[in-house]
Each structure stands twice: as structure tokens, then as C-alpha cells.
C-alpha positions, 0 to 999 in steps of 0.5 A: 159274369162280374159287375163292378160298381160304387157303394151308395146310400139308398132311401133307407126303406128296404129294411121294411120289406126285408124284415117280412117273414114271407120274404125271409123264408124265401131268402133262405132258399137263396142264401141258405139262411135269412137275409140281413134286413136291408140292402147294399146299393151298388151304383153300376157304370160302363159295361157293367150297365149292359150286364145288369140290363141282361139281368133285368131282362131275365127278371122280365123288367126290360126287353133285350138280350138276357144274361146267359149265365145267370139263373133267376130265382123267383121271390114271390110277393104277397098281401098282408092286411090290405098291403101289397108286397111285390115280388122280386128276382134274385141271382146268387152271387158273391161280393168283395171289396178287393177281390181277396175275400168273398161273401155269399150274397144275391142281387135282388131285383124287385119287380117295382123298382126305380133302380136301373143303374143300381144293384141291390145286394142282399146277404145274411151279413151286414155288408157294410161291416163284413166287407167293410165298405162305405159310400164311394168304395168300389165293389166287385160282384160275381154271379155263381 
């Protein structure tokens, strides 16, 4: 499955969650190493939205037809100092700006998210520099 979309800025709060050791230990199972403490937001459009919805179905966030070729990886939530950190579902993928060079990544779908048309991508690399990309650039994601 491929998804295409446009890079967009988020709220800048993902780093608070991404830096948590509990999450980082689980990201090692997804990425093979820890994740950069932040996400790259990709706004999806057209047919990409139905493919993304299939991932959200697999993550248990929507009803409908699930994405057949995707394997969900559960990221467990936890509680620390009376604060709850929710779970998420990850899908291994690769990301590219032009289709020539691909960087290992994962689509991360938090259990509690307002994003229904925006994919949050995690990687061991700071993707804005590694791809490189900026808001408005088109990105391709392929699930592996």
C-alpha cells in the first residue's frame, strides 16, 4: 500500500510523548532503534484517505474495511506520576520525497487523536532534514 500526501506542521506537542522511555523501548521493536522525538505530519487527500481509513480500522479507531496488507504493531500506553499516556498502533513503512531514496519509518496512529486525514510518521531520523522536506512538499509512504 502506498500513501501520498503533503507535509504539514503539527501542534509541536508530539515530542513530549515521543521522548518517553516507555514508548522509545517499544519503538525499537518497530524501527529497530529509538525514534526521533517528534513526528512528521502528512496531510492525505483523494484515494489516500480510504487507504488511511483502512489503517485506522485495523487500529480499532473506525469501522469499515481494513487494510489487507498492513500489519498492526501495538504500542502500549502507560501511567506515570498520575498522568496517563495512551497507546497507539504502528505500521512499518518507508518514506520518500521523490521515490528515489527511501527512509525506514512507521505510521503511528495514537488511540486518542483528532487526526483522521493526517498521518503521523515516526523514524529514527529527523525526517525534515533527512528527506529533506518542508511544509507543502509531497511525500510518498509505502507500507512494508
